[in-house]
ZAVEX-198944 format. One record per residue (C-alpha): y, z, x; residue in three letters; residue number from 1. Coordinates in steps of 0.5 Angstrom, whole numbers, padded with zeros to 4 digits, always signed. Each point is the difference from the previous one (the first is absolute). Last residue first. Example, Ala and Ser with C-alpha at 12.3 -4.5 7.8 and 13.67 -1.06 7.14 Angstrom:
((-0002,+0014,+0027),"SER",2)
((-0007,+0002,-0002),"ALA",1)
//
This chain:
((-0013,+0016,-0021),"UNK",124)
((+0004,-0005,-0004),"UNK",123)
((+0004,-0003,+0005),"UNK",122)
((-0005,-0002,+0004),"UNK",121)
((-0004,-0003,-0006),"UNK",120)
((+0006,-0004,-0002),"UNK",119)
((+0002,-0002,+0007),"UNK",118)
((-0008,-0003,+0000),"UNK",117)
((+0001,-0003,-0006),"UNK",116)
((+0006,-0003,+0002),"UNK",115)
((-0002,-0003,+0006),"UNK",114)
((-0006,-0003,-0003),"UNK",113)
((+0004,-0004,-0005),"UNK",112)
((+0004,-0002,+0006),"UNK",111)
((-0006,-0003,+0003),"UNK",110)
((-0004,+0003,+0006),"UNK",109)
((-0004,-0002,+0005),"UNK",108)
((-0001,+0005,+0003),"UNK",107)
((-0001,+0007,-0003),"UNK",106)
((+0005,+0005,-0002),"UNK",105)
((-0002,+0007,+0002),"UNK",104)
((+0002,+0006,-0003),"UNK",103)
((-0001,+0005,+0005),"UNK",102)
((-0005,+0006,+0000),"UNK",101)
((-0003,+0000,+0008),"UNK",100)
((-0006,-0003,-0003),"UNK",99)
((+0004,-0005,-0004),"UNK",98)
((+0004,-0002,+0006),"UNK",97)
((-0006,-0001,+0005),"UNK",96)
((-0003,-0008,+0000),"UNK",95)
((+0006,-0003,-0005),"UNK",94)
((+0005,+0004,+0004),"UNK",93)
((-0002,-0002,+0007),"UNK",92)
((+0000,-0007,-0003),"UNK",91)
((+0007,+0000,-0003),"UNK",90)
((+0004,+0003,-0006),"UNK",89)
((+0001,+0007,-0001),"UNK",88)
((+0003,+0003,-0006),"UNK",87)
((+0004,+0007,+0001),"UNK",86)
((+0003,+0004,-0006),"UNK",85)
((+0005,+0004,+0004),"UNK",84)
((+0000,+0008,-0002),"UNK",83)
((+0006,+0001,+0005),"UNK",82)
((-0003,+0004,+0005),"UNK",81)
((-0007,-0004,+0000),"UNK",80)
((+0004,-0006,+0001),"UNK",79)
((+0004,+0003,+0006),"UNK",78)
((-0007,+0002,+0003),"UNK",77)
((-0002,-0007,+0000),"UNK",76)
((+0006,-0003,+0003),"UNK",75)
((+0000,+0005,+0005),"UNK",74)
((-0007,-0002,+0002),"UNK",73)
((-0007,+0003,-0001),"UNK",72)
((-0001,-0003,-0007),"UNK",71)
((+0003,-0007,+0002),"UNK",70)
((-0005,-0001,+0006),"UNK",69)
((-0006,+0002,-0004),"UNK",68)
((+0001,-0004,-0006),"UNK",67)
((+0001,-0006,+0005),"UNK",66)
((+0007,-0004,-0003),"UNK",65)
((+0002,-0005,-0005),"UNK",64)
((+0004,+0005,-0004),"UNK",63)
((+0003,+0000,-0007),"UNK",62)
((+0004,+0006,-0001),"UNK",61)
((+0003,+0003,-0006),"UNK",60)
((+0005,+0006,-0002),"UNK",59)
((+0003,+0000,+0007),"UNK",58)
((+0005,+0005,+0002),"UNK",57)
((+0006,-0001,+0005),"UNK",56)
((+0001,+0007,+0004),"UNK",55)
((+0000,-0004,+0005),"UNK",54)
((+0000,-0007,+0002),"UNK",53)
((-0004,-0005,-0004),"UNK",52)
((+0001,-0006,+0005),"UNK",51)
((-0002,+0004,+0007),"UNK",50)
((-0006,+0002,-0003),"UNK",49)
((-0002,-0006,-0004),"UNK",48)
((+0001,-0004,+0007),"UNK",47)
((-0005,+0005,+0003),"UNK",46)
((-0005,-0001,-0005),"UNK",45)
((+0000,-0008,+0000),"UNK",44)
((+0004,-0006,-0003),"UNK",43)
((+0005,+0004,-0005),"UNK",42)
((+0002,-0001,-0007),"UNK",41)
((+0004,+0004,-0004),"UNK",40)
((+0000,+0000,-0008),"UNK",39)
((+0005,+0003,-0004),"UNK",38)
((-0002,+0001,-0007),"UNK",37)
((+0002,+0000,-0007),"UNK",36)
((-0006,-0001,-0004),"UNK",35)
((-0001,-0006,-0004),"UNK",34)
((-0007,+0001,-0001),"UNK",33)
((-0002,-0003,+0006),"UNK",32)
((+0006,-0005,+0002),"UNK",31)
((+0003,+0003,+0006),"UNK",30)
((-0007,+0002,+0003),"UNK",29)
((-0003,-0007,-0001),"UNK",28)
((+0006,-0003,+0004),"UNK",27)
((-0002,+0005,+0006),"UNK",26)
((-0007,-0002,-0001),"UNK",25)
((+0002,-0008,+0001),"UNK",24)
((+0005,+0002,+0005),"UNK",23)
((-0006,+0004,+0004),"UNK",22)
((-0005,-0006,-0001),"UNK",21)
((+0005,-0005,+0003),"UNK",20)
((+0003,+0005,+0006),"UNK",19)
((-0007,+0001,+0002),"UNK",18)
((+0000,+0006,+0005),"UNK",17)
((+0000,+0005,-0006),"UNK",16)
((+0003,+0007,-0002),"UNK",15)
((+0003,+0000,-0007),"UNK",14)
((+0004,+0006,-0002),"UNK",13)
((+0002,+0002,-0007),"UNK",12)
((+0006,+0004,-0002),"UNK",11)
((+0002,+0002,-0007),"UNK",10)
((+0007,+0000,-0002),"UNK",9)
((+0004,+0006,-0003),"UNK",8)
((+0003,+0002,+0007),"UNK",7)
((-0007,+0000,+0003),"UNK",6)
((-0006,+0001,-0005),"UNK",5)
((-0007,+0003,-0001),"UNK",4)
((-0005,-0002,-0005),"UNK",3)
((-0001,-0008,+0000),"UNK",2)
((-0001,-0003,-0007),"UNK",1)
//
């Protein structure tokens, strides 16, 4: 179960360009373990910043982004302040994410793989 809550509900953020894959991930997040979760989808880091507002807390983020770009930007700083569990997706994540300390969702992935990565990220 995700640790922090926003008004009694958990909040997850999915940042991904491909709407079909993002929708599948969002639905999986809503279904995992029966957790009550508000899921926000954004197509890029900038859209996510504009969408979540302030001071909304994000408990879990699945982000398609370069780990360096995420860490150095305002969203990365917010994630650190909130204690957000971050899972990275994408080529740059697969190349450099683990060495930067991120949990990485390797592609291609299945619903089972996603659930396993979620459990690993949430148990840390």
